[in-house]
PDB file of N, CA, C and O in Angstrom:
ATOM      1  N   UNK A   1       0.847  -1.197   0.000  1.00  0.00           N
ATOM      2  CA  UNK A   1       0.000   0.000   0.000  1.00  0.00           C
ATOM      3  C   UNK A   1       0.879   1.241   0.000  1.00  0.00           C
ATOM      4  O   UNK A   1       1.757   1.389   0.850  1.00  0.00           O
ATOM      5  N   UNK A   2       0.642   2.122  -0.945  1.00  0.00           N
ATOM      6  CA  UNK A   2       1.421   3.349  -1.043  1.00  0.00           C
ATOM      7  C   UNK A   2       0.940   4.375  -0.029  1.00  0.00           C
ATOM      8  O   UNK A   2      -0.255   4.493   0.241  1.00  0.00           O
ATOM      9  N   UNK A   3       1.871   5.098   0.514  1.00  0.00           N
ATOM     10  CA  UNK A   3       1.561   6.252   1.347  1.00  0.00           C
ATOM     11  C   UNK A   3       1.276   7.401   0.390  1.00  0.00           C
ATOM     12  O   UNK A   3       2.033   7.610  -0.558  1.00  0.00           O
ATOM     13  N   UNK A   4       0.193   8.155   0.618  1.00  0.00           N
ATOM     14  CA  UNK A   4      -0.141   9.281  -0.251  1.00  0.00           C
ATOM     15  C   UNK A   4       0.033  10.581   0.526  1.00  0.00           C
ATOM     16  O   UNK A   4      -0.505  10.742   1.621  1.00  0.00           O
ATOM     17  N   UNK A   5       0.795  11.504  -0.059  1.00  0.00           N
ATOM     18  CA  UNK A   5       0.993  12.827   0.520  1.00  0.00           C
ATOM     19  C   UNK A   5       0.306  13.825  -0.399  1.00  0.00           C
ATOM     20  O   UNK A   5       0.661  13.940  -1.572  1.00  0.00           O
ATOM     21  N   UNK A   6      -0.669  14.541   0.126  1.00  0.00           N
ATOM     22  CA  UNK A   6      -1.374  15.550  -0.667  1.00  0.00           C
ATOM     23  C   UNK A   6      -0.769  16.911  -0.354  1.00  0.00           C
ATOM     24  O   UNK A   6      -1.071  17.520   0.672  1.00  0.00           O
ATOM     25  N   UNK A   7       0.093  17.379  -1.258  1.00  0.00           N
ATOM     26  CA  UNK A   7       0.762  18.665  -1.063  1.00  0.00           C
ATOM     27  C   UNK A   7       0.200  19.725  -2.007  1.00  0.00           C
ATOM     28  O   UNK A   7       0.825  20.761  -2.231  1.00  0.00           O
ATOM     29  N   UNK A   8      -0.986  19.457  -2.560  1.00  0.00           N
ATOM     30  CA  UNK A   8      -1.605  20.438  -3.452  1.00  0.00           C
ATOM     31  C   UNK A   8      -1.978  21.687  -2.656  1.00  0.00           C
ATOM     32  O   UNK A   8      -2.449  21.601  -1.522  1.00  0.00           O
ATOM     33  N   UNK A   9      -1.761  22.838  -3.266  1.00  0.00           N
ATOM     34  CA  UNK A   9      -2.093  24.095  -2.605  1.00  0.00           C
ATOM     35  C   UNK A   9      -0.985  24.621  -1.711  1.00  0.00           C
ATOM     36  O   UNK A   9      -1.088  25.726  -1.178  1.00  0.00           O
ATOM     37  N   UNK A  10       0.074  23.839  -1.542  1.00  0.00           N
ATOM     38  CA  UNK A  10       1.197  24.274  -0.710  1.00  0.00           C
ATOM     39  C   UNK A  10       2.307  24.789  -1.601  1.00  0.00           C
ATOM     40  O   UNK A  10       2.560  24.241  -2.675  1.00  0.00           O
ATOM     41  N   UNK A  11       2.975  25.855  -1.147  1.00  0.00           N
ATOM     42  CA  UNK A  11       4.083  26.376  -1.940  1.00  0.00           C
ATOM     43  C   UNK A  11       5.396  25.827  -1.401  1.00  0.00           C
ATOM     44  O   UNK A  11       5.502  25.452  -0.234  1.00  0.00           O
ATOM     45  N   UNK A  12       6.385  25.788  -2.273  1.00  0.00           N
ATOM     46  CA  UNK A  12       7.694  25.279  -1.864  1.00  0.00           C
ATOM     47  C   UNK A  12       8.244  26.156  -0.745  1.00  0.00           C
ATOM     48  O   UNK A  12       8.059  27.373  -0.761  1.00  0.00           O
ATOM     49  N   UNK A  13       8.914  25.549   0.219  1.00  0.00           N
ATOM     50  CA  UNK A  13       9.428  24.175   0.211  1.00  0.00           C
ATOM     51  C   UNK A  13       8.511  23.146   0.867  1.00  0.00           C
ATOM     52  O   UNK A  13       8.948  22.013   1.068  1.00  0.00           O
ATOM     53  N   UNK A  14       7.278  23.471   1.210  1.00  0.00           N
ATOM     54  CA  UNK A  14       6.402  22.546   1.935  1.00  0.00           C
ATOM     55  C   UNK A  14       6.262  21.171   1.292  1.00  0.00           C
ATOM     56  O   UNK A  14       6.430  20.171   1.990  1.00  0.00           O
ATOM     57  N   UNK A  15       5.957  21.064  -0.025  1.00  0.00           N
ATOM     58  CA  UNK A  15       5.833  19.723  -0.620  1.00  0.00           C
ATOM     59  C   UNK A  15       7.116  18.900  -0.489  1.00  0.00           C
ATOM     60  O   UNK A  15       7.059  17.695  -0.243  1.00  0.00           O
ATOM     61  N   UNK A  16       8.268  19.547  -0.651  1.00  0.00           N
ATOM     62  CA  UNK A  16       9.552  18.850  -0.529  1.00  0.00           C
ATOM     63  C   UNK A  16       9.749  18.368   0.906  1.00  0.00           C
ATOM     64  O   UNK A  16      10.160  17.228   1.126  1.00  0.00           O
ATOM     65  N   UNK A  17       9.459  19.226   1.878  1.00  0.00           N
ATOM     66  CA  UNK A  17       9.633  18.851   3.283  1.00  0.00           C
ATOM     67  C   UNK A  17       8.720  17.694   3.672  1.00  0.00           C
ATOM     68  O   UNK A  17       9.140  16.785   4.388  1.00  0.00           O
ATOM     69  N   UNK A  18       7.474  17.723   3.204  1.00  0.00           N
ATOM     70  CA  UNK A  18       6.546  16.619   3.487  1.00  0.00           C
ATOM     71  C   UNK A  18       7.056  15.312   2.889  1.00  0.00           C
ATOM     72  O   UNK A  18       7.006  14.266   3.536  1.00  0.00           O
ATOM     73  N   UNK A  19       7.547  15.375   1.655  1.00  0.00           N
ATOM     74  CA  UNK A  19       8.079  14.175   1.002  1.00  0.00           C
ATOM     75  C   UNK A  19       9.311  13.658   1.744  1.00  0.00           C
ATOM     76  O   UNK A  19       9.431  12.456   1.985  1.00  0.00           O
ATOM     77  N   UNK A  20      10.228  14.561   2.107  1.00  0.00           N
ATOM     78  CA  UNK A  20      11.447  14.134   2.806  1.00  0.00           C
ATOM     79  C   UNK A  20      11.136  13.549   4.173  1.00  0.00           C
ATOM     80  O   UNK A  20      11.783  12.589   4.594  1.00  0.00           O
ATOM     81  N   UNK A  21      10.151  14.111   4.879  1.00  0.00           N
ATOM     82  CA  UNK A  21       9.742  13.551   6.171  1.00  0.00           C
ATOM     83  C   UNK A  21       9.275  12.116   6.021  1.00  0.00           C
ATOM     84  O   UNK A  21       9.637  11.252   6.819  1.00  0.00           O
ATOM     85  N   UNK A  22       8.472  11.863   5.000  1.00  0.00           N
ATOM     86  CA  UNK A  22       7.954  10.516   4.769  1.00  0.00           C
ATOM     87  C   UNK A  22       9.074   9.570   4.341  1.00  0.00           C
ATOM     88  O   UNK A  22       9.110   8.416   4.768  1.00  0.00           O
ATOM     89  N   UNK A  23       9.988  10.056   3.498  1.00  0.00           N
ATOM     90  CA  UNK A  23      11.137   9.255   3.064  1.00  0.00           C
ATOM     91  C   UNK A  23      11.941   8.813   4.287  1.00  0.00           C
ATOM     92  O   UNK A  23      12.339   7.652   4.385  1.00  0.00           O
ATOM     93  N   UNK A  24      12.178   9.737   5.215  1.00  0.00           N
ATOM     94  CA  UNK A  24      12.949   9.408   6.423  1.00  0.00           C
ATOM     95  C   UNK A  24      12.200   8.414   7.305  1.00  0.00           C
ATOM     96  O   UNK A  24      12.812   7.569   7.959  1.00  0.00           O
ATOM     97  N   UNK A  25      10.862   8.520   7.321  1.00  0.00           N
ATOM     98  CA  UNK A  25      10.044   7.637   8.168  1.00  0.00           C
ATOM     99  C   UNK A  25      10.043   6.198   7.677  1.00  0.00           C
ATOM    100  O   UNK A  25      10.238   5.269   8.461  1.00  0.00           O
ATOM    101  N   UNK A  26       9.820   6.013   6.365  1.00  0.00           N
ATOM    102  CA  UNK A  26       9.614   4.636   5.903  1.00  0.00           C
ATOM    103  C   UNK A  26      10.857   3.993   5.288  1.00  0.00           C
ATOM    104  O   UNK A  26      10.946   2.767   5.224  1.00  0.00           O
ATOM    105  N   UNK A  27      11.816   4.802   4.836  1.00  0.00           N
ATOM    106  CA  UNK A  27      13.111   4.299   4.363  1.00  0.00           C
ATOM    107  C   UNK A  27      13.063   3.466   3.077  1.00  0.00           C
ATOM    108  O   UNK A  27      14.020   3.484   2.303  1.00  0.00           O
ATOM    109  N   UNK A  28      11.966   2.738   2.836  1.00  0.00           N
ATOM    110  CA  UNK A  28      11.809   2.031   1.564  1.00  0.00           C
ATOM    111  C   UNK A  28      10.329   1.786   1.322  1.00  0.00           C
ATOM    112  O   UNK A  28       9.507   1.901   2.231  1.00  0.00           O
ATOM    113  N   UNK A  29      10.007   1.448   0.082  1.00  0.00           N
ATOM    114  CA  UNK A  29       8.606   1.232  -0.275  1.00  0.00           C
ATOM    115  C   UNK A  29       8.197   2.168  -1.388  1.00  0.00           C
ATOM    116  O   UNK A  29       8.992   2.474  -2.277  1.00  0.00           O
ATOM    117  N   UNK A  30       6.949   2.628  -1.342  1.00  0.00           N
ATOM    118  CA  UNK A  30       6.423   3.485  -2.390  1.00  0.00           C
ATOM    119  C   UNK A  30       5.643   4.631  -1.766  1.00  0.00           C
ATOM    120  O   UNK A  30       4.871   4.439  -0.826  1.00  0.00           O
ATOM    121  N   UNK A  31       5.858   5.825  -2.303  1.00  0.00           N
ATOM    122  CA  UNK A  31       5.155   7.019  -1.829  1.00  0.00           C
ATOM    123  C   UNK A  31       4.578   7.736  -3.046  1.00  0.00           C
ATOM    124  O   UNK A  31       5.248   7.876  -4.070  1.00  0.00           O
ATOM    125  N   UNK A  32       3.345   8.184  -2.927  1.00  0.00           N
ATOM    126  CA  UNK A  32       2.705   8.994  -3.962  1.00  0.00           C
ATOM    127  C   UNK A  32       2.588  10.410  -3.413  1.00  0.00           C
ATOM    128  O   UNK A  32       2.063  10.617  -2.319  1.00  0.00           O
ATOM    129  N   UNK A  33       3.080  11.383  -4.175  1.00  0.00           N
ATOM    130  CA  UNK A  33       2.998  12.778  -3.758  1.00  0.00           C
ATOM    131  C   UNK A  33       2.159  13.533  -4.775  1.00  0.00           C
ATOM    132  O   UNK A  33       2.440  13.494  -5.973  1.00  0.00           O
ATOM    133  N   UNK A  34       1.136  14.217  -4.300  1.00  0.00           N
ATOM    134  CA  UNK A  34       0.270  15.017  -5.163  1.00  0.00           C
ATOM    135  C   UNK A  34       0.691  16.480  -5.040  1.00  0.00           C
ATOM    136  O   UNK A  34       0.717  17.032  -3.940  1.00  0.00           O
ATOM    137  N   UNK A  35       1.021  17.107  -6.174  1.00  0.00           N
ATOM    138  CA  UNK A  35       1.415  18.515  -6.187  1.00  0.00           C
ATOM    139  C   UNK A  35       0.658  19.224  -7.301  1.00  0.00           C
ATOM    140  O   UNK A  35       0.110  18.586  -8.200  1.00  0.00           O
ATOM    141  N   UNK A  36       0.633  20.566  -7.231  1.00  0.00           N
ATOM    142  CA  UNK A  36      -0.138  21.275  -8.246  1.00  0.00           C
ATOM    143  C   UNK A  36       0.661  22.329  -9.011  1.00  0.00           C
ATOM    144  O   UNK A  36       0.078  23.158  -9.711  1.00  0.00           O
ATOM    145  N   UNK A  37       1.996  22.305  -8.885  1.00  0.00           N
ATOM    146  CA  UNK A  37       2.803  23.233  -9.685  1.00  0.00           C
ATOM    147  C   UNK A  37       3.991  22.505 -10.314  1.00  0.00           C
ATOM    148  O   UNK A  37       4.453  21.483  -9.807  1.00  0.00           O
ATOM    149  N   UNK A  38       4.470  23.051 -11.422  1.00  0.00           N
ATOM    150  CA  UNK A  38       5.665  22.495 -12.073  1.00  0.00           C
ATOM    151  C   UNK A  38       6.869  22.575 -11.146  1.00  0.00           C
ATOM    152  O   UNK A  38       7.683  21.654 -11.090  1.00  0.00           O
ATOM    153  N   UNK A  39       6.975  23.691 -10.416  1.00  0.00           N
ATOM    154  CA  UNK A  39       8.101  23.878  -9.497  1.00  0.00           C
ATOM    155  C   UNK A  39       8.117  22.795  -8.427  1.00  0.00           C
ATOM    156  O   UNK A  39       9.161  22.205  -8.150  1.00  0.00           O
ATOM    157  N   UNK A  40       6.966  22.536  -7.829  1.00  0.00           N
ATOM    158  CA  UNK A  40       6.891  21.491  -6.804  1.00  0.00           C
ATOM    159  C   UNK A  40       7.222  20.132  -7.389  1.00  0.00           C
ATOM    160  O   UNK A  40       7.918  19.333  -6.761  1.00  0.00           O
ATOM    161  N   UNK A  41       6.721  19.862  -8.603  1.00  0.00           N
ATOM    162  CA  UNK A  41       7.008  18.585  -9.272  1.00  0.00           C
ATOM    163  C   UNK A  41       8.514  18.402  -9.429  1.00  0.00           C
ATOM    164  O   UNK A  41       9.055  17.348  -9.094  1.00  0.00           O
ATOM    165  N   UNK A  42       9.189  19.432  -9.939  1.00  0.00           N
ATOM    166  CA  UNK A  42      10.631  19.351 -10.161  1.00  0.00           C
ATOM    167  C   UNK A  42      11.391  19.225  -8.840  1.00  0.00           C
ATOM    168  O   UNK A  42      12.303  18.407  -8.725  1.00  0.00           O
ATOM    169  N   UNK A  43      11.021  20.026  -7.852  1.00  0.00           N
ATOM    170  CA  UNK A  43      11.743  20.029  -6.578  1.00  0.00           C
ATOM    171  C   UNK A  43      11.564  18.725  -5.805  1.00  0.00           C
ATOM    172  O   UNK A  43      12.522  18.217  -5.221  1.00  0.00           O
ATOM    173  N   UNK A  44      10.353  18.180  -5.796  1.00  0.00           N
ATOM    174  CA  UNK A  44      10.110  16.910  -5.106  1.00  0.00           C
ATOM    175  C   UNK A  44      10.859  15.780  -5.820  1.00  0.00           C
ATOM    176  O   UNK A  44      11.448  14.921  -5.164  1.00  0.00           O
ATOM    177  N   UNK A  45      10.842  15.774  -7.145  1.00  0.00           N
ATOM    178  CA  UNK A  45      11.562  14.752  -7.907  1.00  0.00           C
ATOM    179  C   UNK A  45      13.049  14.806  -7.598  1.00  0.00           C
ATOM    180  O   UNK A  45      13.679  13.774  -7.366  1.00  0.00           O
ATOM    181  N   UNK A  46      13.606  16.003  -7.597  1.00  0.00           N
ATOM    182  CA  UNK A  46      15.038  16.182  -7.330  1.00  0.00           C
ATOM    183  C   UNK A  46      15.384  15.743  -5.910  1.00  0.00           C
ATOM    184  O   UNK A  46      16.387  15.063  -5.694  1.00  0.00           O
ATOM    185  N   UNK A  47      14.555  16.133  -4.945  1.00  0.00           N
ATOM    186  CA  UNK A  47      14.806  15.769  -3.544  1.00  0.00           C
ATOM    187  C   UNK A  47      14.764  14.257  -3.362  1.00  0.00           C
ATOM    188  O   UNK A  47      15.596  13.692  -2.651  1.00  0.00           O
ATOM    189  N   UNK A  48      13.798  13.600  -4.003  1.00  0.00           N
ATOM    190  CA  UNK A  48      13.674  12.142  -3.875  1.00  0.00           C
ATOM    191  C   UNK A  48      14.905  11.433  -4.437  1.00  0.00           C
ATOM    192  O   UNK A  48      15.433  10.510  -3.818  1.00  0.00           O
ATOM    193  N   UNK A  49      15.356  11.869  -5.610  1.00  0.00           N
ATOM    194  CA  UNK A  49      16.503  11.198  -6.215  1.00  0.00           C
ATOM    195  C   UNK A  49      17.777  11.435  -5.408  1.00  0.00           C
ATOM    196  O   UNK A  49      18.627  10.548  -5.341  1.00  0.00           O
ATOM    197  N   UNK A  50      17.930  12.605  -4.796  1.00  0.00           N
ATOM    198  CA  UNK A  50      19.124  12.844  -3.981  1.00  0.00           C
ATOM    199  C   UNK A  50      19.119  11.983  -2.722  1.00  0.00           C
ATOM    200  O   UNK A  50      20.169  11.760  -2.118  1.00  0.00           O
ATOM    201  N   UNK A  51      17.940  11.497  -2.321  1.00  0.00           N
ATOM    202  CA  UNK A  51      17.828  10.602  -1.172  1.00  0.00           C
ATOM    203  C   UNK A  51      17.941   9.130  -1.575  1.00  0.00           C
ATOM    204  O   UNK A  51      17.807   8.241  -0.733  1.00  0.00           O
ATOM    205  N   UNK A  52      18.189   8.873  -2.869  1.00  0.00           N
ATOM    206  CA  UNK A  52      18.355   7.505  -3.338  1.00  0.00           C
ATOM    207  C   UNK A  52      17.063   6.827  -3.756  1.00  0.00           C
ATOM    208  O   UNK A  52      17.030   5.609  -3.931  1.00  0.00           O
ATOM    209  N   UNK A  53      16.003   7.600  -3.917  1.00  0.00           N
ATOM    210  CA  UNK A  53      14.718   7.052  -4.357  1.00  0.00           C
ATOM    211  C   UNK A  53      14.584   7.202  -5.865  1.00  0.00           C
ATOM    212  O   UNK A  53      15.176   8.102  -6.462  1.00  0.00           O
ATOM    213  N   UNK A  54      13.802   6.316  -6.480  1.00  0.00           N
ATOM    214  CA  UNK A  54      13.541   6.384  -7.918  1.00  0.00           C
ATOM    215  C   UNK A  54      12.190   7.039  -8.159  1.00  0.00           C
ATOM    216  O   UNK A  54      11.214   6.746  -7.468  1.00  0.00           O
ATOM    217  N   UNK A  55      12.142   7.927  -9.142  1.00  0.00           N
ATOM    218  CA  UNK A  55      10.863   8.496  -9.560  1.00  0.00           C
ATOM    219  C   UNK A  55      10.290   7.541 -10.590  1.00  0.00           C
ATOM    220  O   UNK A  55      10.739   7.507 -11.736  1.00  0.00           O
ATOM    221  N   UNK A  56       9.283   6.753 -10.173  1.00  0.00           N
ATOM    222  CA  UNK A  56       8.701   5.735 -11.056  1.00  0.00           C
ATOM    223  C   UNK A  56       7.806   6.349 -12.121  1.00  0.00           C
ATOM    224  O   UNK A  56       7.827   5.925 -13.277  1.00  0.00           O
ATOM    225  N   UNK A  57       7.020   7.347 -11.733  1.00  0.00           N
ATOM    226  CA  UNK A  57       6.135   7.965 -12.711  1.00  0.00           C
ATOM    227  C   UNK A  57       5.730   9.361 -12.269  1.00  0.00           C
ATOM    228  O   UNK A  57       5.668   9.674 -11.080  1.00  0.00           O
ATOM    229  N   UNK A  58       5.458  10.185 -13.269  1.00  0.00           N
ATOM    230  CA  UNK A  58       4.879  11.512 -13.048  1.00  0.00           C
ATOM    231  C   UNK A  58       3.704  11.614 -14.007  1.00  0.00           C
ATOM    232  O   UNK A  58       3.879  11.619 -15.225  1.00  0.00           O
ATOM    233  N   UNK A  59       2.505  11.694 -13.444  1.00  0.00           N
ATOM    234  CA  UNK A  59       1.297  11.729 -14.263  1.00  0.00           C
ATOM    235  C   UNK A  59       0.580  13.049 -14.053  1.00  0.00           C
ATOM    236  O   UNK A  59       0.459  13.529 -12.926  1.00  0.00           O
ATOM    237  N   UNK A  60       0.100  13.637 -15.154  1.00  0.00           N
ATOM    238  CA  UNK A  60      -0.755  14.807 -15.027  1.00  0.00           C
ATOM    239  C   UNK A  60      -2.085  14.348 -14.454  1.00  0.00           C
ATOM    240  O   UNK A  60      -2.657  13.350 -14.893  1.00  0.00           O
ATOM    241  N   UNK A  61      -2.564  15.087 -13.473  1.00  0.00           N
ATOM    242  CA  UNK A  61      -3.816  14.696 -12.834  1.00  0.00           C
ATOM    243  C   UNK A  61      -4.615  15.955 -12.540  1.00  0.00           C
ATOM    244  O   UNK A  61      -4.316  16.693 -11.601  1.00  0.00           O
ATOM    245  N   UNK A  62      -5.645  16.192 -13.364  1.00  0.00           N
ATOM    246  CA  UNK A  62      -6.447  17.394 -13.161  1.00  0.00           C
ATOM    247  C   UNK A  62      -5.573  18.627 -13.289  1.00  0.00           C
ATOM    248  O   UNK A  62      -4.977  18.886 -14.335  1.00  0.00           O
ATOM    249  N   UNK A  63      -5.512  19.380 -12.203  1.00  0.00           N
ATOM    250  CA  UNK A  63      -4.763  20.631 -12.215  1.00  0.00           C
ATOM    251  C   UNK A  63      -3.296  20.444 -11.838  1.00  0.00           C
ATOM    252  O   UNK A  63      -2.508  21.383 -11.943  1.00  0.00           O
ATOM    253  N   UNK A  64      -2.923  19.247 -11.400  1.00  0.00           N
ATOM    254  CA  UNK A  64      -1.562  19.052 -10.922  1.00  0.00           C
ATOM    255  C   UNK A  64      -0.922  17.775 -11.413  1.00  0.00           C
ATOM    256  O   UNK A  64      -1.171  17.311 -12.526  1.00  0.00           O
ATOM    257  N   UNK A  65      -0.085  17.217 -10.546  1.00  0.00           N
ATOM    258  CA  UNK A  65       0.680  16.032 -10.893  1.00  0.00           C
ATOM    259  C   UNK A  65       0.642  15.004  -9.767  1.00  0.00           C
ATOM    260  O   UNK A  65       0.503  15.341  -8.591  1.00  0.00           O
ATOM    261  N   UNK A  66       0.770  13.742 -10.166  1.00  0.00           N
ATOM    262  CA  UNK A  66       0.861  12.626  -9.225  1.00  0.00           C
ATOM    263  C   UNK A  66       2.219  11.987  -9.438  1.00  0.00           C
ATOM    264  O   UNK A  66       2.460  11.351 -10.463  1.00  0.00           O
ATOM    265  N   UNK A  67       3.112  12.159  -8.460  1.00  0.00           N
ATOM    266  CA  UNK A  67       4.455  11.598  -8.536  1.00  0.00           C
ATOM    267  C   UNK A  67       4.473  10.315  -7.717  1.00  0.00           C
ATOM    268  O   UNK A  67       4.004  10.290  -6.579  1.00  0.00           O
ATOM    269  N   UNK A  68       5.011   9.260  -8.295  1.00  0.00           N
ATOM    270  CA  UNK A  68       5.188   8.013  -7.562  1.00  0.00           C
ATOM    271  C   UNK A  68       6.669   7.759  -7.453  1.00  0.00           C
ATOM    272  O   UNK A  68       7.372   7.658  -8.459  1.00  0.00           O
ATOM    273  N   UNK A  69       7.147   7.653  -6.206  1.00  0.00           N
ATOM    274  CA  UNK A  69       8.566   7.377  -5.970  1.00  0.00           C
ATOM    275  C   UNK A  69       8.683   6.063  -5.205  1.00  0.00           C
ATOM    276  O   UNK A  69       7.778   5.680  -4.464  1.00  0.00           O
ATOM    277  N   UNK A  70       9.809   5.380  -5.396  1.00  0.00           N
ATOM    278  CA  UNK A  70       9.972   4.112  -4.716  1.00  0.00           C
ATOM    279  C   UNK A  70      11.437   3.851  -4.388  1.00  0.00           C
ATOM    280  O   UNK A  70      12.345   4.432  -4.982  1.00  0.00           O
ATOM    281  N   UNK A  71      11.633   2.965  -3.431  1.00  0.00           N
ATOM    282  CA  UNK A  71      12.983   2.536  -3.049  1.00  0.00           C
ATOM    283  C   UNK A  71      12.885   1.147  -2.443  1.00  0.00           C
ATOM    284  O   UNK A  71      11.943   0.824  -1.719  1.00  0.00           O
ATOM    285  N   UNK A  72      13.898   0.326  -2.762  1.00  0.00           N
ATOM    286  CA  UNK A  72      13.998  -0.994  -2.141  1.00  0.00           C
ATOM    287  C   UNK A  72      13.103  -1.984  -2.777  1.00  0.00           C
ATOM    288  O   UNK A  72      13.073  -3.144  -2.366  1.00  0.00           O
TER     289      UNK A  72
END
């Protein structure tokens, strides 16, 4: 079961901080992050990869994006 983080409506760095908090908590598995700006999409993707996570998919969803990251 994926953990879902809804960071829509939040401006950076909030989406990145929420994603990093979850990354530190679970250490491996799959996390879905919902964001609504290109900047948040890019920043969350970059933060995840610097932590050793893979960005499995980025899907346009309504007004924003659904990022799926995984590790392990």
